[in-house]
N, C-alpha and C positions, 0 to 999 in steps of 0.2 A: 505494499501501499506507499504507495505515494504523498505523503506529507508537506504539506506548504515549507512548515520549516524548516523540511530539509531540502528544498528547491531552493526559493528565495534566496540564501547565502552565495550559491551559482549563480542567478540571478545578478545581483546587484557588487559580488566579486567581475562579473562579468563588466560592466555598465566600469566599474573603476578604478582596475592592470588598462584594458584596450583603452578609456579615455588618458590616465596615464601615461603608459609606455606609447599608444601610438598617435597619441593627441586625436585621436577619430572619434565620433562621436557617435554610439550606437543607442538605438530605441528594439521598443521589444515586440513581434509581430504577436498576433494569435497563437498560444501555448496551444498544443492539442496531443491527443497518449497516440502509438502506434509500438506495435507488439514488432518482438523480436522473430526477425533476424533485422534490424533497420539498416536501409542503402544508406550510403553515405555520398561525398560529395570529390572530388578530386584530391585531396588534400584529407586527412582525419587523423584526429591525436586521440588515442586512445587510452584514458588512466582508470586502474584501475581503483577501488575505495575497499577498507578492510578496513576489521574494527567493529565499533556500537553499530555500525551501516556498512552495508556489503554492494558490492554493485560493479557499474561500471559507470566513467562519462566521456562521453564519444563525440569530439568537435568538427564541425564538420564545413567545407569549405573551396571557391573556385582555387585551381591552379592564381589564378590571376590574382585575386582577391588577398590569398597570402602571400605574394610576393609585395605585396604593398604595403601590407602591417611588417612583414619582415624585414623591408627598406626603412617604413618607420623608428621599428627596436634598432636596426643599424645603425642609428644617427643619421639615417636617409643615406644609408650607401645603397644606394642601387645594384641589383643583380639582374641580368636576363635571362636569367634560369632559375629554377628551385634549387639551385648546389646545397649541397651541405650545408655550408652556413646559415639559409637560408630555412631550411628545416629544421634546425638546429635553434633559429630564434622561433620558430613558429611552436616545439613543442616546447620549448619557456616560456611562451607566454600563455600558454595553455594550461604551465608546470604555478602559474604566478594565481594565476587564475582559482586553481582548483587548493591550490595553500591558502591563500584570504578565505576560500568558501569553511574550509576543512578549521584555520582556526577561528571561525565565528561560529563552528559549529560544537565547536570544543566548550565556547563562551555558552551556550546550552546546553553542556552537559552531554553529550555525545562526541568522545577521542575516533579520530579516523585518520588511517593511514595512508597514505599513496603510492600506487606501485609509480617505477619509473614511465614516463611516458612510451608506451608505442608510436611508430608512422605506418598509417598505412595510406598507401599512392594509389591510386587508379583510376578510368575512370567506372566500374563497379564495381566499387570496395561493396560485400555485407558485412553487416560482421553480427552474429552471431549469439547471446550472451546465456548465461545461466534466470538473472532477470530476468522478466519476459513479457513486462511492460515499460511502456519506456514514459517519460512525459516526455515535450520534442520543445526546445524552447527559441523559435523563430529570430535572429539580432538582425536589425538593417542596418548598412552604416551606408554611408555615400560611393564605397568600394566595394561594395556587395553583398553578400548574406552570408552569415555566420551565423550554420543551426548546431543547438549545442541539447545532445540525448542524453539523455538523466535515464538510470535507471537502480535507483537504491531501494533498500531494504530495510527496517531493524534487524539485526541480527537474530536470531531468535535463540532461547536462554536454552 
């Protein structure tokens, strides 16, 4: 069961971190539910959550959008291709968002740890998870959308 108190820290962290590290404004689209497996985009960062909550968070964006965000994170160093430096920057942005969200969750009494980010690239990426329901959080930016797919549940005692 997805609870707002689990999801709101991720939404707040995404707005904060994206604005702070890229100086790009994001607005939230219509939330929806999706079943596993989730169809990704060209660039997908998957981070596992363990502890009091368990599940996965998957950030999905186009390669063009990822390049803009990577460039902004790298002090406007532009890269023509989605190279190792750009990949690292996008994983770091996802890590920063999740780090902030997990800190916020711990302040609410939910203690979690994160797995290192896994980067999945390709046009038809499909991610299947043990947690079957995802909350789909679309964020719109002037450089393209970022979709956060959050599948979290409380660990059973």
